[in-house]
N, C-alpha and C positions, 0 to 999 in steps of 0.2 A: 297329440299323437302318442299312442301307447308305446312304451319301450319294448323292443323285441327281446324275448328271453333267449339267450344263447346257451345251449347246453354244452357241458364239457364232454359228454359222451352220449351216444344214441344206441337204443336197443330196439330191434324189430322183432316183436313177438306175434305178428299177424300170422294167423294160420295155426298157432299153437294153442293147446288146450290145457286147462288146469291139470296138474300144478306147474306146468312149464313156465308160463309168464312170470309167476311169482318167484320160482327158483332161479330163473335167469336174471330177473331184476335184482334179487339179493346178491347173486354172484357179481353182477356188474357194479353195483353200488359199493361192494367191498373193495373194488379196485380204485375207487375215487378217494380224494382227500376230503376232509370235513369242509363244508362250504361249497363244494362243487355240485353241479347240477346234471342229473341224468334225465334224458327224454326217452320215454318208453311208449311204443305204439303196440296196441293189442286189439284183437277183435273177438276174443273169448268173452261172452256176456258176463261170466263170473269174475273176470279180471277187474271190473270197476270196483266192486266191493272188496275183493281180495287184496288188491294193491293198496287201496286207501286204508283198509284195516291194518294191513301189514306195516305200512309206513308209520301209522300212528302208534302201533304197538312197539316198534323198535326205535321210535323217536326221530324219524325223518319227517320232512315236511313236504306235502304235495302243494307246490306253489301255484300250479295251474292245472286244470283238467278240461279237456275239450273232447267233444264227441261229434264226429262227422260221419253220418251213415252208421255203419257197424264198427268203424275204427275209432278207438279211444286213444287219446294222447295224454300222458301224464308227464308233468315236469316235477321231478322229485329232488329236493335239496338234501344232501347228506349233512346231517346235523352234528355227527360226532365220529 
């Protein structure tokens, strides 16, 4: 049985378009402590690349990525 990932915070960006999902993700992760987990849901097609690239650039880790229909779910671990 896979262990369920429990996020410390959740962000709903469904219905928002670039650059809002990335701007809100950055804002929300800034509120977390290092090691905490943010769950982000978005349906903007650009968000998949944008959020993954942003996380890598700033040094956070996308622990899990899921896509169901048009909705993408990111689990981002704040690394620092």
